[in-house]
C-alpha atoms as one frame of an Amber mdcrd trajectory, in Angstrom:
protein
   0.000   0.000   0.000   1.561   3.273  -1.113   0.630   6.200   1.067   1.890
   9.742   0.690   2.446  11.324   4.057   2.436  15.063   4.510   4.718  15.686
   7.450   4.278  19.458   7.492   1.971  19.697  10.482   3.459  22.807  12.017
   0.226  23.818  13.700  -0.394  20.490  15.434  -1.721  21.158  18.905  -1.309
  17.867  20.710  -3.196  14.654  21.250  -6.047  16.000  23.394  -7.348  19.116
  25.019  -5.020  18.523  27.952  -1.822  18.273  25.961  -1.405  21.177  23.570
   2.368  21.063  23.717   2.848  17.750  21.923   4.270  19.079  18.662   7.576
  17.199  18.751   6.198  13.655  18.578   3.328  14.151  16.130   5.171  13.329
  12.909   6.608  10.111  14.330   3.284   8.852  15.607   1.363   9.863  12.470
   3.838   8.092  10.219   3.499   4.983  12.346  -0.297   5.078  12.172  -0.521
   5.777   8.460   2.052   3.209   7.527  -0.298   0.573   8.907   2.254  -1.168
  11.107   1.165  -4.638  12.040  -1.177  -3.936  14.932  -3.894  -6.552  14.655
  -7.594  -6.352  14.532  -8.878  -8.849  17.068 -12.022 -10.837  16.697 -12.940
 -12.800  19.785 -14.892 -15.915  18.912 -15.006 -17.262  22.459 -14.726 -15.687
  25.866 -11.174 -16.945  26.270  -9.286 -17.184  23.005  -8.518 -14.148  20.860
  -8.273 -14.687  17.120  -5.700 -12.298  15.718  -5.520 -11.390  12.076  -5.007
  -8.602   9.592  -3.714  -5.113  10.254  -5.311  -1.817  11.064  -5.564   0.749
   8.319  -5.364   4.256   9.707  -4.567   5.832   6.368  -8.043   7.274   5.850
  -7.745   9.633   8.814  -5.264  12.458   8.516  -5.773  13.875  11.978  -3.491
  13.494  14.945  -3.676  10.347  17.078  -4.492  10.388  20.767  -2.644   8.022
  23.065  -4.190   9.420  26.238  -7.592  11.060  26.552  -8.986  13.448  29.121
  -9.868  10.755  31.618  -6.759  11.608  33.653  -8.753  14.490  35.046 -11.911
  12.489  35.714 -10.284   9.602  37.534  -9.772  10.971  41.212 -10.876 -17.821
  38.382  -7.008 -17.382  38.153  -5.779 -18.513  34.706  -3.233 -21.297  34.429
  -0.174 -20.520  32.336  -0.664 -23.758  30.349   2.750 -23.260  28.779   1.548
 -20.117  27.018   4.920 -18.536  27.731   6.591 -21.167  25.576   3.914 -21.138
  22.897   3.584 -17.412  22.249   6.289 -15.118  20.818   4.762 -12.316  22.896
   4.741 -14.245  26.166   6.466 -12.924  29.261  10.193 -13.497  29.011  10.326
 -14.192  32.739   8.335 -17.424  32.363   6.598 -18.332  35.596   8.539 -15.974
  37.854   6.331 -13.529  39.713   6.683 -10.399  41.772   4.483  -9.313  44.631
   2.355  -7.088  42.408   4.136  -5.173  39.658   7.531  -3.708  38.930   7.520
  -0.280  37.304  11.139  -0.847  36.278  10.082  -3.749  34.057   6.391  -3.971
  33.234   6.921  -7.238  31.360   7.125  -9.065  34.687   4.027 -10.999  35.640
   1.734 -10.077  38.468   0.856 -12.684  41.066  -2.757 -11.571  41.419  -5.667
 -13.632  40.135  -8.417 -12.579  37.773 -10.838 -12.746  40.699  -8.675 -10.364
  42.715  -8.623  -7.882  39.858 -12.388  -8.114  39.470 -12.831  -7.506  43.179
 -11.179  -4.122  42.696 -13.296  -3.406  39.609 -16.639  -4.011  41.291 -19.154
  -1.252  40.723 -17.550  -0.174  37.440 -18.210  -1.190  33.819 -14.816  -2.932
  33.925 -15.965  -5.581  36.388 -15.657  -9.092  34.971 -12.685  -8.285  32.738
 -10.026  -9.584  35.115  -9.553 -12.837  33.210  -8.858 -10.926  29.989  -6.257
  -8.697  31.603  -4.596 -11.850  32.950  -4.767 -13.636  29.606  -3.274 -10.602
  27.853  -0.447 -10.760  30.388   0.209 -14.396  29.486   0.012 -13.915  25.726
   1.738 -10.562  25.266   3.943 -10.228  28.332   2.516  -6.994  29.740   1.801
  -6.915  33.463  -1.932  -7.379  34.086  -2.081  -4.755  36.829  -0.408  -2.187
  34.592  -2.828  -2.977  31.758  -5.784  -2.689  34.124  -4.491   0.594  35.501
  -4.030   2.051  32.011  -7.575   1.030  31.079  -8.962   2.594  34.263  -7.047
   5.797  33.610  -7.847   6.145  29.922 -11.519   5.204  30.179 -12.368   6.975
  33.421 -13.042   3.621  35.100 -14.894   2.434  32.006 -17.324   5.352  32.003
 -16.086   7.329  28.995 -18.317   7.495  25.924 -15.646   5.777  23.851 -15.476
   2.923  26.347 -19.257   2.614  26.659 -20.184   2.902  23.008 -17.128   1.472
  21.259 -15.755  -0.996  23.815 -12.495   0.944  23.536 -10.974   1.057  27.011
  -7.784   2.862  26.012  -8.938   5.648  23.682  -6.990   3.779  21.030  -7.077
   5.214  17.509  -8.727   8.473  18.578  -7.703  11.760  16.998  -7.648  15.200
  18.554 -10.127  16.854  16.194 -12.696  14.087  16.403 -11.781  11.754  19.269
 -15.128  10.002  19.546 -15.690   9.583  15.814 -12.186   8.363  15.022 -11.631
   6.122  18.047 -11.433   2.492  17.053 -14.499   0.337  17.718 -14.271  -3.189
  19.108 -16.811  -5.972  19.179 -16.016  -6.589  22.838 -14.040  -4.916  25.602
 -11.645  -7.844  25.723 -10.730  -7.194  22.097  -9.582  -3.741  23.159  -7.442
  -5.249  25.920  -5.725  -7.711  23.577  -5.153  -5.087  20.880  -3.448  -2.576
  23.164  -1.471  -5.290  24.952   0.001  -6.388  21.637   0.653  -2.772  20.664
   2.641  -2.226  23.860   4.460  -5.546  23.546   5.431  -5.055  19.911   6.261
  -1.371  19.790   7.223  -0.307  23.314   8.553  -3.370  25.129  10.608  -5.031
  22.408  14.177  -4.008  21.652  14.019  -2.541  18.164  10.345  -1.669  18.470
   9.302   1.648  16.973   8.828   3.307  20.369  11.181   1.213  22.474  12.703
   3.179  25.341  13.433   0.443  27.847  11.097  -1.774  29.809  10.089   0.605
  32.579   6.784   2.409  32.917   8.661   5.713  32.817  10.354   4.611  29.593
   6.988   3.847  28.000   5.699   7.238  29.166   8.255   9.084  27.031   6.748
   7.927  23.745   3.257   6.826  24.778   1.936   9.960  26.452   2.755  13.645
  26.305   1.707  13.974  29.940   4.853  13.601  32.042   2.757  12.419  35.001
   1.151   9.569  33.050   3.454   6.877  34.472   2.926   8.142  38.020  -0.841
   8.052  37.512  -0.739   4.501  36.146   1.495   3.383  39.022  -0.797   4.974
  41.597  -3.856   3.219  40.167  -1.995  -0.107  39.990  -1.103   0.273  43.664
  -4.763   0.851  44.468  -5.565  -2.458  42.800  -3.417  -4.395  45.266  -4.052
  -2.390  48.440
């Protein structure tokens, strides 16, 4: 697919109304989106097993992508590994080793919480019942389940944002600053959103040589994932709330 990219976006004003100083990273992110890097569409045919295929085509939207929406201001049955680590190229490189909860210095490390424990902390929110999918994403893609849950809580305002409610998009993924609701990617289920973003993080942020690789820490991901310098601190705070 041949796509001409106009990189002269001198008046770009950032990924959301909160972040109007994000001019430096716009070209890099836009090129990534419009080049259709292999971030999969996910079609879940059962409640447990994601079917991954195809690639997303963002070339029809020439606006600027959002990687964090305004929810930062609004947010004041354990799965067996079943040798998934050996079977999946995205699986956690630490195998079955666990830490007490999460390690912000390496968010590839597995949590030792169960799906039921995550759901206990999500009670009373639209995210309740998704604990098993956060855990399965951890097994398949090697991104800590508590960190994934915390990002979803942050970006979706605990699952209450319009994009989360109407489009099953828990991360504001694919949204653009001029039309965030209209351009945000739609998913058939909320778990599809979890798997999609987990693979995006695993492939592009947590893999040496990935487009946005800046180490394995939450702070390292922050540099290229969000223009808000406090994003990592917010995610860490929410993750701590999940285990306390």
